[in-house]
C-alpha positions, 0 to 999 in steps of 0.5 A, a space after each residue: 602825942 596820941 594817935 588819931 584815925 585818919 583813913 582806911 583802905 579795903 584790901 585783898 588779904 591775899 596780895 595786899 602789902 604795907 610799906 613801912 619806912 624806918 626812922 633812921 639809917 639802921 631801922 628796918 624798911 620794907 614791904 610786908 604782906 598782911 600776914 607777915 610780922 615786920 621786924 621789931 627791936 630785940 630789946 629796949 636798948 636796940 629800940 633806942 639805938 636803931 628804932 624810934 624810941 618814943 613810939 614802940 609799935 603795938 603787936 599786930 600793927 604796921 608802922 612807918 616813920 614819916 611814910 607808910 604806904 599800902 598796896 591794897 591789891 587793886 592796882 592803886 597805892 595809898 600813901 600817907 607821909 609827913 608834911 615836911 622834914 620838920 614834922 615826922 609823925 609815926 603812921 600806923 595801920 591796923 587790920 579791922 576785918 577786910 580793911 586797914 585802919 590808918 592812924 597817926 600821931 601828927 599831921 600827914 599828907 595822903 596821896 592815892 596813885 597808880 603804877 605800883 609801889 616802886 613808882 609811888 615811892 620814887 614820886 614821893 621822894 621827888 616831891 619831898 626833895 623839891 619841897 626841902 630844897 635838895 640840890 636835885 643833882 648829885 655829883 659822882 662820888 669816888 670810892 673810898 677805903 675805910 678802917 672799920 671792918 678790918 681794924 675795928 677800934 684798934 686801928 693805928 696810923 700805920 694801918 691807914 698808911 699801909 692800906 693807902 700804899 697797897 691801894 695805890 700799888 694794886 690799883 684798888 681805886 680808893 680816892 678817900 681814906 676814912 679813919 673810923 672809930 678807934 682813933 679818939 680817946 673817948 666818945 665825945 673827946 674827939 680832938 683827944 687821940 687814943 695813945 695806941 692810935 699814933 698820930 692823926 696828923 701823920 695819917 692825914 698828911 700821908 693821905 693828902 700828900 698822895 693826892 687823896 682825900 682824908 675822912 674822919 668818923 665821929 658820933 658828934 651828938 654822943 657824950 660817953 659817961 667816961 669822957 672828959 666832956 661828961 665830967 667837966 661840962 654837965 651843963 652841955 648835956 640834954 637833961 633826961 636824954 638817954 642815948 643807950 649803952 655802947 662802948 661799955 658805958 651809958 651815953 648822954 646827948 650833947 645839947 647843941 642849943 647851949 651856946 658853949 656846947 654849940 661853939 665846942 661842936 663848931 670848933 671840933 669840926 673846924 680843927 679837923 678841917 684845918 688838918 686837911 680832912 674834908 669828909 666827915 662820917 657822922 654816926 649815931 646821930 639819932 641821938 641829936 633828935 632824942 627828947 629831953 630838956 634843952 637850954 633852948 626850948 626847941 623841939 627834938 627834930 629842930 635841934 637835930 637839924 641845928 646840930 647838922 648846921 653847926 657841923 657844916 659851919 665848922 667843917 666848911 661849905 665844901 666838906 662832905 657830910 655823911 650821915 649814919 644812924 641818922 633820922 632819915 626825913 629830918 636829914 633831908 637837905 643837910 647831908 651829902 651822903 646817907 647810910 640807908 641800911 644797918 651795918 654789914 657784918 662778916 655773918 649773914 644773920 644778926 647775932 640778936 635775930 634783929 635785922 637792925 643790927 649788923 648783918 648781911 641780911 639786914 643790910 641787903 633788905 633795908 638797903 634795897 628797899 631804900 634804893 629809891 632815895 639815891 640821887 634824889 635826897 643824897 648819895 646812898 651809902 649801902 655800907 662797905 665792901 667786905 670780901 675777905 675769905 672768912 666773910 660768909 656769902 661774900 658773893 651775894 654781898 658783892 652782888 648787892 653792892 653791884 646792884 646799887 648806884 650808891 657809895 662804894 667803899 672797901 673796908 677789908 685789910 687789903 693784904 687779907 684779900 685773896 685773888 677773887 676778893 681783890 679782883 671783885 673789890 677792884 671791879 666794884 670800886 667805881 664812882 656813884 651813879 648820878 641818875 636816880 633809879 
């Protein structure tokens, strides 16, 4: 859709700020002075992986996805937002003399409030949650341990069991053990186990026999070009949809509107649930909202939401759905936990210079800017606690985690922690807060 002007704001250029809300979990989010250059993708692949692919931002323009707010400097806040989670326009602001001209490529609501930006964001989040029928209250979620940042894609069942035993013996407090990327044979072939991993059933049984919960990672809407699903079921793919390149392969998108693909998706999660898995980290799910030719004529956001509903059907009503790399507004009311920042990394700065990519800097900035969503839309996930000695600025990362009410999850090999790392991790491993900030 084309952009149409919908309003303007006269600003004090010395103090005015514009709040951009990013499209998905990893998209930078924050408030910027008029003289700032907000974060933008380093290349075309990152535009697909971490921003809204169809609406790259022109130079000299501010842009929010479903939400853009302006603090002009007179004590008011002007806020433009999506009318619902089903319609999420891109909203822009460009400078024209001493004013900002606002435009959008779809319907928006406009609100003018007083009391500052933080209050305006909280009030908006409350309004959207009520409209979407979000629960209103969120029970505390106990802390977890995750394989990813310690073992990456070389994880084994023995690694899971070793850290389960260490957590119990050292009183780390982990209640759920999440088996992240690396157990699967291929991206899209979720029920086929990588031979080097060992036995998924053995790892899950060890966790549940200890009285703990078991979790699993998938990227449910991705189909790698090297997968069996890609070779055998080309009719299950969204035509013309390109989800980027990762895992040394191009990525296609599962068409959840195709009856057989939908049945397959439900079956995958039902099989995991039958193993005793109750926590499902759904990663790279931006792919489900990419444009393309689908079996059913359904717009991308509606198709994405249907995909989450199918996953819920397979996983079970009591399962925990944990979004990541997920379109924010379209997920409202459909996930229990949501990553609200880019990935953490052992380094402060991202390798590409783009803060949508793994780094402490990006995770801190965007995570803090989205703290207002916690216990309003879902339980926030600020990403994992990693505090082993080689992690840069680990004290600052620990302080960031300590300041959020969201999910706490250690992802160090527990044996690699020194005395400070172990003590600090143990202190941070507490249940989520249940009251919004």
